[in-house]
Phi, psi and omega in degrees: 000323178294321179293324180295317176299316178295314176300316173306314176304311181298321176298315182299312186295320178299315179294317179298317178298312179305310180300315178299320178294318176294319181296319180290321183287334179275350181234066179266001184291145178272138173226158180238115178277139170237135184216119179059039178081355177263128179259128180276171182290164175284119181229150173298149182303315184305311184297317175302317184289318178297318175303315181297321185292318182294316181296319174303322184288335175273318185291323181299301175304316182296320175297321177289327176291317182292327179289324180293320178296318180296319181289325177292322180286327177289329177293318177293326174295318177302314182299314185290330183283350185279000000 
């Protein structure tokens, strides 16, 4: 059973790598993004999207952690003010 789970995980990882590879190969057109008057360099669409995904994967947990700290500290203040 343990070997079956390991093999299933390996197949899933291989399929994930294959899907990412196909995505990158199909999205080679260059784009230039502009934000607040700043124009970025010409980069492939796939690179821009992967970068945006990674930034979101970092910002999401950090924002959740900060909001958790703020809610815990405000809860402590309410308890202490009673």
